[in-house]
N, CA, C and O atoms as a CHARMM CRD file, in Angstrom:
* protein
*
  248
    1    1 MET  N     -5.58500 -10.95300   9.66500 PROA 1      0.00000
    2    1 MET  CA    -5.50500  -9.42200   9.41600 PROA 1      0.00000
    3    1 MET  C     -6.59100  -8.68500  10.06500 PROA 1      0.00000
    4    1 MET  O     -7.73500  -9.10600  10.23400 PROA 1      0.00000
    5    2 VAL  N     -6.08900  -7.45300  10.43900 PROA 2      0.00000
    6    2 VAL  CA    -6.97300  -6.41600  11.38600 PROA 2      0.00000
    7    2 VAL  C     -6.87000  -5.25700  10.36000 PROA 2      0.00000
    8    2 VAL  O     -5.81000  -4.65000  10.20600 PROA 2      0.00000
    9    3 PRO  N     -7.95900  -4.97100   9.68300 PROA 3      0.00000
   10    3 PRO  CA    -7.95600  -3.85100   8.79600 PROA 3      0.00000
   11    3 PRO  C     -8.63700  -2.57700  10.11300 PROA 3      0.00000
   12    3 PRO  O     -9.53700  -2.73300  10.93800 PROA 3      0.00000
   13    4 LEU  N     -7.74000  -1.34700   9.82700 PROA 4      0.00000
   14    4 LEU  CA    -8.06800  -0.32700  10.94800 PROA 4      0.00000
   15    4 LEU  C     -8.38800   0.90800  10.12000 PROA 4      0.00000
   16    4 LEU  O     -7.74300   1.27500   9.13800 PROA 4      0.00000
   17    5 PRO  N     -9.27200   1.40200  10.54100 PROA 5      0.00000
   18    5 PRO  CA    -9.72800   2.73400   9.80100 PROA 5      0.00000
   19    5 PRO  C     -8.79200   3.93700  10.24900 PROA 5      0.00000
   20    5 PRO  O     -8.03600   3.83500  11.21500 PROA 5      0.00000
   21    6 PRO  N     -8.91400   5.23900   9.36900 PROA 6      0.00000
   22    6 PRO  CA    -7.83100   6.07800   9.66200 PROA 6      0.00000
   23    6 PRO  C     -8.22200   6.46800  11.24700 PROA 6      0.00000
   24    6 PRO  O     -9.35900   6.53600  11.71400 PROA 6      0.00000
   25    7 GLY  N     -7.01600   6.69200  11.90100 PROA 7      0.00000
   26    7 GLY  CA    -7.09400   6.97200  13.38700 PROA 7      0.00000
   27    7 GLY  C     -7.59000   5.94800  14.27400 PROA 7      0.00000
   28    7 GLY  O     -8.00700   6.23600  15.39700 PROA 7      0.00000
   29    8 GLY  N     -7.56600   4.66600  13.79300 PROA 8      0.00000
   30    8 GLY  CA    -7.70200   3.47500  14.24500 PROA 8      0.00000
   31    8 GLY  C     -6.64200   3.06300  15.58700 PROA 8      0.00000
   32    8 GLY  O     -5.67400   3.80400  15.75800 PROA 8      0.00000
   33    9 ILE  N     -6.79600   2.13700  16.32200 PROA 9      0.00000
   34    9 ILE  CA    -5.94400   1.94400  17.33200 PROA 9      0.00000
   35    9 ILE  C     -5.93300   0.17600  17.53500 PROA 9      0.00000
   36    9 ILE  O     -6.93000  -0.53600  17.41100 PROA 9      0.00000
   37   10 LEU  N     -4.65400  -0.25900  17.84700 PROA 10     0.00000
   38   10 LEU  CA    -4.66200  -1.71000  17.95600 PROA 10     0.00000
   39   10 LEU  C     -3.50700  -2.02300  19.01400 PROA 10     0.00000
   40   10 LEU  O     -2.32200  -1.73600  18.84100 PROA 10     0.00000
   41   11 PHE  N     -4.12100  -2.75400  20.31000 PROA 11     0.00000
   42   11 PHE  CA    -3.22800  -3.04300  21.17500 PROA 11     0.00000
   43   11 PHE  C     -2.94000  -4.72100  20.98800 PROA 11     0.00000
   44   11 PHE  O     -3.84600  -5.45600  20.59500 PROA 11     0.00000
   45   12 PHE  N     -1.95000  -5.10000  21.22500 PROA 12     0.00000
   46   12 PHE  CA    -1.48700  -6.35000  21.38300 PROA 12     0.00000
   47   12 PHE  C     -0.00700  -6.86500  22.01300 PROA 12     0.00000
   48   12 PHE  O      0.87900  -6.05200  22.27700 PROA 12     0.00000
   49   13 HSD  N      0.10000  -7.86100  22.15500 PROA 13     0.00000
   50   13 HSD  CA     1.09500  -8.37800  23.28600 PROA 13     0.00000
   51   13 HSD  C      2.43000  -8.40500  22.18600 PROA 13     0.00000
   52   13 HSD  O      2.42600  -9.00500  21.11100 PROA 13     0.00000
   53   14 GLY  N      3.47300  -7.66100  22.70000 PROA 14     0.00000
   54   14 GLY  CA     4.82700  -7.64400  22.31800 PROA 14     0.00000
   55   14 GLY  C      5.25300  -8.54700  21.34600 PROA 14     0.00000
   56   14 GLY  O      5.72200  -8.27500  20.24100 PROA 14     0.00000
   57   15 LEU  N      5.02300  -9.82100  21.92200 PROA 15     0.00000
   58   15 LEU  CA     5.75900 -10.89600  21.28900 PROA 15     0.00000
   59   15 LEU  C      4.91500 -11.69500  20.30500 PROA 15     0.00000
   60   15 LEU  O      5.24400 -12.75300  19.76900 PROA 15     0.00000
   61   16 LEU  N      3.75800 -11.01400  20.14900 PROA 16     0.00000
   62   16 LEU  CA     2.93700 -11.42600  18.87500 PROA 16     0.00000
   63   16 LEU  C      3.69600 -11.08800  17.64600 PROA 16     0.00000
   64   16 LEU  O      4.07700  -9.92800  17.49000 PROA 16     0.00000
   65   17 HSD  N      3.93900 -11.96300  16.79600 PROA 17     0.00000
   66   17 HSD  CA     4.68200 -11.72400  15.42700 PROA 17     0.00000
   67   17 HSD  C      3.59500 -10.83500  14.60100 PROA 17     0.00000
   68   17 HSD  O      2.42600 -11.16300  14.39600 PROA 17     0.00000
   69   18 HSD  N      4.17100  -9.75600  14.21300 PROA 18     0.00000
   70   18 HSD  CA     3.44100  -8.74800  13.23300 PROA 18     0.00000
   71   18 HSD  C      3.98300  -8.05000  12.51700 PROA 18     0.00000
   72   18 HSD  O      5.20900  -7.95100  12.58400 PROA 18     0.00000
   73   19 GLY  N      3.30200  -7.38900  11.66300 PROA 19     0.00000
   74   19 GLY  CA     3.63500  -6.73200  10.43500 PROA 19     0.00000
   75   19 GLY  C      2.57400  -6.01000   9.41100 PROA 19     0.00000
   76   19 GLY  O      1.35500  -6.17500   9.39500 PROA 19     0.00000
   77   20 THR  N      3.25700  -5.27900   8.67500 PROA 20     0.00000
   78   20 THR  CA     2.08800  -4.78900   7.81300 PROA 20     0.00000
   79   20 THR  C      2.82000  -4.71900   6.43400 PROA 20     0.00000
   80   20 THR  O      4.01600  -4.43500   6.37000 PROA 20     0.00000
   81   21 PRO  N      1.91400  -5.03800   5.12500 PROA 21     0.00000
   82   21 PRO  CA     2.21100  -5.01800   4.11200 PROA 21     0.00000
   83   21 PRO  C      2.86700  -3.77700   3.53300 PROA 21     0.00000
   84   21 PRO  O      2.74000  -2.72900   4.16500 PROA 21     0.00000
   85   22 ALA  N      3.58700  -3.78400   2.34700 PROA 22     0.00000
   86   22 ALA  CA     4.08400  -2.41800   1.71700 PROA 22     0.00000
   87   22 ALA  C      2.83800  -1.28900   1.37300 PROA 22     0.00000
   88   22 ALA  O      1.74000  -1.57900   0.89800 PROA 22     0.00000
   89   23 ASN  N      3.18900  -0.29400   1.64600 PROA 23     0.00000
   90   23 ASN  CA     2.24900   0.70900   1.18900 PROA 23     0.00000
   91   23 ASN  C      2.40100   1.20800  -0.17000 PROA 23     0.00000
   92   23 ASN  O      3.25600   1.97500  -0.61200 PROA 23     0.00000
   93   24 ARG  N      1.47400   0.67000  -0.72500 PROA 24     0.00000
   94   24 ARG  CA     1.58800   0.84700  -2.41500 PROA 24     0.00000
   95   24 ARG  C      0.72800   2.06200  -2.86200 PROA 24     0.00000
   96   24 ARG  O      0.55900   2.32800  -4.05200 PROA 24     0.00000
   97   25 THR  N      0.20700   2.76900  -1.86600 PROA 25     0.00000
   98   25 THR  CA    -0.46600   3.97800  -2.44600 PROA 25     0.00000
   99   25 THR  C      0.20600   5.49500  -2.43700 PROA 25     0.00000
  100   25 THR  O      1.30000   5.54900  -1.87500 PROA 25     0.00000
  101   26 GLY  N     -0.18300   6.43600  -2.85400 PROA 26     0.00000
  102   26 GLY  CA     0.53600   7.42200  -3.24500 PROA 26     0.00000
  103   26 GLY  C      0.25500   8.47400  -1.74300 PROA 26     0.00000
  104   26 GLY  O      0.59600   9.65300  -1.65100 PROA 26     0.00000
  105   27 THR  N     -0.37100   7.74500  -0.79000 PROA 27     0.00000
  106   27 THR  CA    -0.51600   8.33800   0.47500 PROA 27     0.00000
  107   27 THR  C      0.36100   8.12000   1.52200 PROA 27     0.00000
  108   27 THR  O      0.64100   6.92300   1.57600 PROA 27     0.00000
  109   28 ARG  N      0.89700   8.75500   2.35000 PROA 28     0.00000
  110   28 ARG  CA     1.73000   8.54700   3.44100 PROA 28     0.00000
  111   28 ARG  C      0.89400   7.80800   4.30300 PROA 28     0.00000
  112   28 ARG  O     -0.29400   8.10100   4.43400 PROA 28     0.00000
  113   29 ARG  N      1.45400   6.82400   4.92800 PROA 29     0.00000
  114   29 ARG  CA     0.97300   6.05800   6.10100 PROA 29     0.00000
  115   29 ARG  C      1.91800   6.25200   7.41200 PROA 29     0.00000
  116   29 ARG  O      3.13700   6.12500   7.29800 PROA 29     0.00000
  117   30 ARG  N      1.36500   6.53800   8.55500 PROA 30     0.00000
  118   30 ARG  CA     2.24400   6.93800   9.84600 PROA 30     0.00000
  119   30 ARG  C      1.65300   6.07300  10.82400 PROA 30     0.00000
  120   30 ARG  O      0.46400   5.75500  10.81000 PROA 30     0.00000
  121   31 ALA  N      2.54700   5.67100  11.72900 PROA 31     0.00000
  122   31 ALA  CA     2.03400   4.95100  12.98800 PROA 31     0.00000
  123   31 ALA  C      2.76400   5.31200  14.22500 PROA 31     0.00000
  124   31 ALA  O      3.90300   5.76900  14.12700 PROA 31     0.00000
  125   32 VAL  N      2.12800   5.12400  15.53800 PROA 32     0.00000
  126   32 VAL  CA     3.18500   5.54300  16.41400 PROA 32     0.00000
  127   32 VAL  C      2.90400   4.20700  17.39700 PROA 32     0.00000
  128   32 VAL  O      1.84100   3.68900  17.74000 PROA 32     0.00000
  129   33 GLN  N      4.16700   3.89900  17.67800 PROA 33     0.00000
  130   33 GLN  CA     4.50000   2.85400  18.86300 PROA 33     0.00000
  131   33 GLN  C      4.58800   3.27700  20.21200 PROA 33     0.00000
  132   33 GLN  O      5.27000   4.23100  20.58800 PROA 33     0.00000
  133   34 LEU  N      3.81400   2.47900  21.01100 PROA 34     0.00000
  134   34 LEU  CA     4.22800   2.89500  22.74000 PROA 34     0.00000
  135   34 LEU  C      4.44700   1.35800  23.14800 PROA 34     0.00000
  136   34 LEU  O      3.76900   0.40300  22.77000 PROA 34     0.00000
  137   35 HSD  N      5.48500   1.34800  23.95200 PROA 35     0.00000
  138   35 HSD  CA     5.87500   0.24400  24.58100 PROA 35     0.00000
  139   35 HSD  C      5.94300   0.27200  26.12500 PROA 35     0.00000
  140   35 HSD  O      6.55900   1.17200  26.69700 PROA 35     0.00000
  141   36 TYR  N      5.39500  -0.58100  26.70900 PROA 36     0.00000
  142   36 TYR  CA     5.19000  -0.40600  28.26700 PROA 36     0.00000
  143   36 TYR  C      6.01000  -1.55400  28.98500 PROA 36     0.00000
  144   36 TYR  O      5.57400  -2.69700  28.85500 PROA 36     0.00000
  145   37 LEU  N      7.02500  -1.37700  29.64300 PROA 37     0.00000
  146   37 LEU  CA     7.60300  -2.27100  30.24700 PROA 37     0.00000
  147   37 LEU  C      7.42700  -2.26900  31.84800 PROA 37     0.00000
  148   37 LEU  O      7.55500  -1.10500  32.22900 PROA 37     0.00000
  149   38 PRO  N      7.23000  -2.96800  32.71500 PROA 38     0.00000
  150   38 PRO  CA     7.22700  -2.84300  33.99900 PROA 38     0.00000
  151   38 PRO  C      8.73400  -2.51400  34.41600 PROA 38     0.00000
  152   38 PRO  O      9.67500  -2.59900  33.62700 PROA 38     0.00000
  153   39 ALA  N      8.85100  -2.11800  35.78900 PROA 39     0.00000
  154   39 ALA  CA    10.13400  -1.93100  36.27700 PROA 39     0.00000
  155   39 ALA  C     10.88100  -3.31000  36.43800 PROA 39     0.00000
  156   39 ALA  O     10.25100  -4.28700  36.84200 PROA 39     0.00000
  157   40 GLY  N     11.96200  -3.37800  36.18400 PROA 40     0.00000
  158   40 GLY  CA    12.64700  -4.63200  36.37200 PROA 40     0.00000
  159   40 GLY  C     12.70300  -5.71400  35.17400 PROA 40     0.00000
  160   40 GLY  O     13.46400  -6.68100  35.18100 PROA 40     0.00000
  161   41 VAL  N     11.83500  -5.42600  34.19800 PROA 41     0.00000
  162   41 VAL  CA    11.84200  -6.15500  32.82300 PROA 41     0.00000
  163   41 VAL  C     13.42300  -6.27900  32.16700 PROA 41     0.00000
  164   41 VAL  O     14.04400  -5.26200  31.86100 PROA 41     0.00000
  165   42 VAL  N     13.85900  -7.32800  32.03300 PROA 42     0.00000
  166   42 VAL  CA    15.01000  -7.46800  31.27300 PROA 42     0.00000
  167   42 VAL  C     14.96900  -7.74200  29.92300 PROA 42     0.00000
  168   42 VAL  O     14.23800  -8.63100  29.48500 PROA 42     0.00000
  169   43 ASP  N     15.70800  -7.04400  29.18900 PROA 43     0.00000
  170   43 ASP  CA    15.58300  -7.12100  27.73200 PROA 43     0.00000
  171   43 ASP  C     16.21300  -8.57700  27.15100 PROA 43     0.00000
  172   43 ASP  O     17.31200  -8.97300  27.53700 PROA 43     0.00000
  173   44 ILE  N     15.43400  -9.29300  26.22800 PROA 44     0.00000
  174   44 ILE  CA    16.06100 -10.66000  25.65100 PROA 44     0.00000
  175   44 ILE  C     17.19500 -10.41300  24.83300 PROA 44     0.00000
  176   44 ILE  O     17.23200  -9.31600  24.27700 PROA 44     0.00000
  177   45 ALA  N     17.97800 -11.08200  24.67700 PROA 45     0.00000
  178   45 ALA  CA    19.28400 -11.19600  23.79800 PROA 45     0.00000
  179   45 ALA  C     18.83700 -11.19100  22.45600 PROA 45     0.00000
  180   45 ALA  O     17.66400 -11.51600  22.27600 PROA 45     0.00000
  181   46 GLU  N     19.67600 -10.82700  21.26800 PROA 46     0.00000
  182   46 GLU  CA    19.14000 -10.75800  20.03400 PROA 46     0.00000
  183   46 GLU  C     19.30100 -12.02100  19.54900 PROA 46     0.00000
  184   46 GLU  O     18.75300 -12.36000  18.49900 PROA 46     0.00000
  185   47 ALA  N     20.05000 -12.82900  20.24600 PROA 47     0.00000
  186   47 ALA  CA    20.08100 -14.49100  19.60500 PROA 47     0.00000
  187   47 ALA  C     18.66300 -14.95600  19.85500 PROA 47     0.00000
  188   47 ALA  O     18.04800 -15.49600  18.93600 PROA 47     0.00000
  189   48 ARG  N     18.04800 -14.76200  21.16300 PROA 48     0.00000
  190   48 ARG  CA    16.61500 -15.35000  21.50500 PROA 48     0.00000
  191   48 ARG  C     15.75000 -14.84100  20.51100 PROA 48     0.00000
  192   48 ARG  O     15.14200 -15.59000  19.74700 PROA 48     0.00000
  193   49 ARG  N     15.64700 -13.42600  20.47100 PROA 49     0.00000
  194   49 ARG  CA    14.61500 -12.67100  19.62700 PROA 49     0.00000
  195   49 ARG  C     14.80900 -13.47100  17.99900 PROA 49     0.00000
  196   49 ARG  O     13.79000 -13.82300  17.40500 PROA 49     0.00000
  197   50 LEU  N     15.81700 -13.64000  17.54600 PROA 50     0.00000
  198   50 LEU  CA    15.75900 -14.29700  16.15200 PROA 50     0.00000
  199   50 LEU  C     15.29900 -15.78000  16.20300 PROA 50     0.00000
  200   50 LEU  O     14.72000 -16.29300  15.24600 PROA 50     0.00000
  201   51 GLU  N     15.55200 -16.40000  17.26000 PROA 51     0.00000
  202   51 GLU  CA    14.97500 -17.61200  17.42400 PROA 51     0.00000
  203   51 GLU  C     13.45600 -17.57200  17.22000 PROA 51     0.00000
  204   51 GLU  O     12.89200 -18.24800  16.35900 PROA 51     0.00000
  205   52 ILE  N     12.78900 -16.69100  18.11100 PROA 52     0.00000
  206   52 ILE  CA    11.57500 -16.26500  18.10000 PROA 52     0.00000
  207   52 ILE  C     10.82700 -15.93700  16.80400 PROA 52     0.00000
  208   52 ILE  O      9.80400 -16.46200  16.36400 PROA 52     0.00000
  209   53 PHE  N     11.64400 -14.84900  16.24500 PROA 53     0.00000
  210   53 PHE  CA    10.94900 -14.36700  15.04800 PROA 53     0.00000
  211   53 PHE  C     11.71600 -14.48700  13.74800 PROA 53     0.00000
  212   53 PHE  O     11.24100 -13.93300  12.75700 PROA 53     0.00000
  213   54 GLY  N     12.71600 -15.07600  13.66300 PROA 54     0.00000
  214   54 GLY  CA    13.46200 -15.23100  12.65800 PROA 54     0.00000
  215   54 GLY  C     14.20500 -14.21900  11.98500 PROA 54     0.00000
  216   54 GLY  O     14.34700 -13.24000  12.71800 PROA 54     0.00000
  217   55 GLY  N     14.76300 -14.07800  10.80100 PROA 55     0.00000
  218   55 GLY  CA    15.72500 -13.27400  10.19300 PROA 55     0.00000
  219   55 GLY  C     15.10300 -11.72400  10.23700 PROA 55     0.00000
  220   55 GLY  O     15.80900 -10.73300  10.42300 PROA 55     0.00000
  221   56 GLN  N     13.88200 -11.69200  10.06400 PROA 56     0.00000
  222   56 GLN  CA    13.13500 -10.41500   9.80400 PROA 56     0.00000
  223   56 GLN  C     13.36700  -9.51900  11.34600 PROA 56     0.00000
  224   56 GLN  O     13.44600  -8.29100  11.36700 PROA 56     0.00000
  225   57 GLY  N     13.44000 -10.23000  12.36100 PROA 57     0.00000
  226   57 GLY  CA    13.83500  -9.61000  13.75300 PROA 57     0.00000
  227   57 GLY  C     15.35900  -8.99700  13.93000 PROA 57     0.00000
  228   57 GLY  O     15.71000  -8.44000  14.97000 PROA 57     0.00000
  229   58 LYS  N     16.14000  -9.15300  12.88700 PROA 58     0.00000
  230   58 LYS  CA    17.56800  -8.83500  13.14800 PROA 58     0.00000
  231   58 LYS  C     17.89400  -7.34600  13.15100 PROA 58     0.00000
  232   58 LYS  O     17.85200  -6.73600  12.08200 PROA 58     0.00000
  233   59 GLY  N     18.16100  -6.82700  14.09000 PROA 59     0.00000
  234   59 GLY  CA    18.83800  -5.17900  14.08200 PROA 59     0.00000
  235   59 GLY  C     17.94300  -4.39000  14.33000 PROA 59     0.00000
  236   59 GLY  O     18.22100  -3.19100  14.29400 PROA 59     0.00000
  237   60 VAL  N     16.33000  -4.89200  14.72300 PROA 60     0.00000
  238   60 VAL  CA    15.16000  -4.08700  15.06600 PROA 60     0.00000
  239   60 VAL  C     15.61700  -3.45600  16.48600 PROA 60     0.00000
  240   60 VAL  O     16.56500  -3.85700  17.16200 PROA 60     0.00000
  241   61 SER  N     14.73100  -2.36800  16.80100 PROA 61     0.00000
  242   61 SER  CA    14.97900  -1.56600  17.82200 PROA 61     0.00000
  243   61 SER  C     13.85000  -1.61800  18.73200 PROA 61     0.00000
  244   61 SER  O     13.90400  -1.07700  19.83600 PROA 61     0.00000
  245   62 CYS  N     12.94900  -2.17300  18.36500 PROA 62     0.00000
  246   62 CYS  CA    11.66700  -2.23100  19.04200 PROA 62     0.00000
  247   62 CYS  C     11.12700  -3.65400  19.16500 PROA 62     0.00000
  248   62 CYS  O     10.04700  -3.85800  19.71800 PROA 62     0.00000
């Protein structure tokens, strides 16, 4: 677990399995995701992504 203060930032490898627990407060939680891919990188097939991340990776766009 990596707690972040408001306005905090976290960098990690894109293949790191990650997620956040549900927001159970009355306050809105926002996040910005930026993805860097060098030229020539090919996307992996959804079947391969599901092998790595399991069913939670189904239909994701990032």
